[in-house]
C-alpha positions in Angstrom: 11.9 40.4 22.2 10.9 39.2 18.7 13.5 39.5 15.9 10.8 39.0 13.2 10.8 41.9 10.8 7.4 43.5 10.5 5.5 43.4 7.2 2.8 46.0 6.2 0.9 45.1 3.1 -1.9 47.1 1.5 -4.7 45.2 -0.2 -6.3 47.6 -2.7 -9.1 45.1 -3.7 -11.0 46.3 -6.8 -9.5 49.8 -6.8 -7.1 51.7 -9.1 -6.3 51.4 -12.8 -2.8 51.0 -14.0 -2.2 54.8 -14.4 -3.7 55.4 -10.9 -1.5 52.7 -9.5 1.6 54.2 -11.0 0.8 57.6 -9.5 0.1 56.1 -6.1 3.2 54.0 -6.0 5.4 56.9 -7.0 4.0 59.0 -4.2 4.2 56.1 -1.7 7.9 55.4 -2.5 8.7 59.0 -1.8 6.9 58.9 1.6 8.3 55.5 2.7 11.9 56.3 1.7 14.8 53.9 1.1 15.0 52.2 4.5 11.6 51.7 6.1 11.6 49.9 9.5 9.3 47.3 8.1 8.9 45.3 4.9 6.3 47.0 2.8 4.1 45.7 0.0 1.1 46.8 -2.1 -1.5 44.3 -3.5 -3.0 45.9 -6.7 -5.6 44.3 -8.9 -4.1 42.1 -11.6 -4.4 44.8 -14.3 -2.2 47.2 -12.3 0.5 44.7 -11.2 2.9 45.6 -13.9 2.5 49.3 -13.6 3.0 49.1 -9.9 6.1 47.0 -10.2 7.6 49.4 -12.7 6.8 52.4 -10.6 8.4 50.7 -7.5 11.5 49.4 -9.2 14.5 50.3 -7.1 12.4 51.0 -4.1 12.1 48.6 -1.0 8.3 48.2 -1.6 7.2 44.9 -3.0 4.2 44.1 -5.2 1.8 41.2 -4.4 -1.2 39.9 -6.3 -4.5 39.5 -4.6 -5.0 35.8 -5.5 -3.3 33.1 -7.6 -4.7 30.0 -9.3 -3.6 26.5 -8.2 -2.9 25.4 -11.8 -0.1 26.8 -14.1 -2.2 26.9 -17.2 -5.4 25.5 -18.7 -9.1 26.1 -19.3 -9.6 28.5 -16.4 -11.2 31.6 -17.9 -10.5 34.7 -15.9 -7.9 33.2 -13.6 -4.2 34.1 -13.3 -1.3 31.7 -12.7 1.8 32.2 -10.6 3.9 32.5 -13.7 1.7 35.3 -15.0 2.1 37.1 -11.7 5.9 36.7 -11.7 6.0 38.0 -15.3 4.6 41.4 -14.1 7.4 41.9 -11.7 5.3 41.0 -8.6 6.9 38.9 -5.9 4.0 37.5 -3.8 0.3 36.8 -3.6 -2.5 36.8 -1.1 -4.2 33.4 -0.8 -7.5 32.6 0.9 -8.8 36.1 1.6 -12.3 35.9 3.1 -13.7 37.8 0.2 -12.3 35.2 -2.2 -13.6 32.4 0.1 -17.0 34.0 0.0 -17.0 33.9 -3.8 -16.3 30.2 -3.8 -12.6 29.5 -3.2 -12.5 26.2 -1.2 -10.2 25.0 1.5 -8.8 22.4 -1.0 -8.1 25.0 -3.6 -6.4 27.3 -1.1 -4.1 24.5 0.1 -3.0 23.8 -3.5 -2.6 27.5 -4.2 -0.3 27.9 -1.3 1.9 25.1 -2.5 1.8 26.2 -6.1 2.7 29.8 -5.3 5.6 28.8 -3.0 7.0 26.4 -5.6 6.9 29.2 -8.2 8.9 31.5 -5.9 6.2 33.8 -4.7 5.8 34.9 -1.1 2.4 33.7 0.1 0.3 35.8 2.5 -2.3 33.3 3.7 -5.4 34.8 5.1 -7.7 33.4 7.8 -10.4 34.7 10.0 -13.9 34.1 11.5 -17.3 35.7 11.1 -19.1 37.6 13.8 -21.5 34.6 14.4 -18.6 32.3 14.8 -16.9 34.6 17.3 -20.2 35.0 19.3 -20.5 31.2 19.4 -17.1 31.0 21.0 -15.7 29.0 18.0 -13.0 31.4 16.9 -10.1 29.1 17.9 -11.7 26.0 16.3 -12.5 27.9 13.1 -9.0 29.4 12.7 -7.4 26.1 13.6 -9.2 24.3 10.9 -8.4 27.0 8.3 -4.7 27.0 9.1 -4.3 23.2 9.2 -6.2 22.8 5.9 -4.2 25.6 4.1 -0.9 24.2 5.3 -1.7 20.6 4.2 1.0 20.6 1.5 3.5 22.9 3.3 6.7 21.7 4.9 9.0 23.2 7.5 11.4 24.4 4.8 8.7 26.7 3.4 8.9 29.1 6.3 10.7 31.9 4.4 8.0 31.9 1.8 5.0 32.1 4.1 3.2 34.8 6.1 -0.2 34.4 7.7 -2.7 37.2 8.1 -5.5 36.9 10.7 -8.4 39.0 9.5 -11.7 38.7 11.4 -14.4 39.0 8.8 -16.5 41.1 11.1 -13.8 43.8 11.1 -13.1 44.0 7.3 -14.4 47.2 5.8 -16.8 47.7 8.7 -14.9 50.3 10.8 -15.0 47.7 13.6 -11.5 46.6 14.7 -10.5 43.8 17.0 -9.1 45.2 20.2 -5.4 44.8 20.7 -6.2 42.0 23.2 -8.5 40.2 20.7 -5.9 40.6 17.9 -3.1 39.2 20.2 -5.2 36.2 21.2 -6.1 35.3 17.7 -2.6 35.8 16.3 -1.2 33.7 19.1 -3.6 30.9 18.0 -2.5 31.2 14.4 1.2 31.0 15.5 0.5 28.0 17.7 -1.3 26.0 15.1 1.1 26.9 12.3 3.9 25.8 14.5 2.7 22.2 13.9 4.1 22.6 10.4 6.7 25.4 10.4 8.9 27.3 12.9 6.3 29.3 14.8 8.9 31.7 16.2 10.1 32.6 12.7 6.6 32.9 11.2 5.3 36.4 10.6 1.6 36.8 11.6 -0.2 39.9 10.5 -3.4 41.5 11.8 -6.0 42.8 9.3 -9.4 44.4 9.7 -10.0 48.2 9.7 -6.4 49.0 10.5 -5.8 52.7 10.4 -3.1 55.2 11.3 -4.9 55.8 14.6 -4.9 52.1 15.8 -1.9 50.6 13.9 0.8 51.2 16.5 -1.2 49.7 19.4 -2.2 46.6 17.3 1.3 46.0 16.0 2.8 46.4 19.5 1.3 43.1 20.5 3.8 40.3 20.9 2.3 38.0 18.3 1.3 40.7 15.8 4.2 41.2 13.3 2.5 43.8 11.0 -0.7 44.5 9.2 -2.7 43.7 6.2 -4.4 47.0 5.4 -7.5 47.5 3.4 -9.2 50.9 3.0 -6.4 52.9 4.7 -4.0 51.6 2.0 -5.8 53.4 -0.8 -4.2 56.8 0.1 -0.4 57.0 0.1 -0.3 59.3 3.2 -2.4 57.0 5.4 -0.7 53.9 4.3 2.8 55.5 4.9 1.6 56.4 8.4 0.8 52.8 9.1 4.2 51.7 7.8 5.8 54.2 10.1 3.8 52.9 13.0 5.4 49.4 12.5 8.8 50.8 13.4 
């Protein structure tokens, strides 16, 4: 039986102002309590990171950013560095989400962002996943393998405590379609096997993301290679997100 502690993270995407985030986090902390059976994190937009961190101070719930730039400073209008994220009280960052990749984040940038964020002391949740066309073509394993190897180019075995990988099939993000537990297990096993070329695969936490809900969370997270969930739409209401956290126990 795995000794890996589950992680349930909620990616709010472009939702919630600072005041809305503060209200949400206060409610969530009350629902989750002081000793949840899983690690819990919320991923607000940059403008709500500080409000979220303040509202969750003293609670077991962490705050992660939704992206981080590969450089610490410079002429990068609109971007945010790891130092800026840490200054808000946040402790981690998503890197390589498919929605960011679709807007131009490259494999090379993602690899540098993973390294930069880990060096800064952030926990990295590295995202990977394939499109529906890629899955239909039978190329899921090759696609995910390439993404993982590229993203971990600058990672070493000692970085394992700062790294989580989330498998999110693009075809299941925000669509209501969810990978079956068997599909989630197969893909997360691939992620673990490929990442084990670089870090301790048995220690690595691998999450599933893609239309996770209170109705399907327990079955998905019961799979042997699924160590939690990266939650989208269902993380926008404290009650539904708290129900998913409870399912991880």
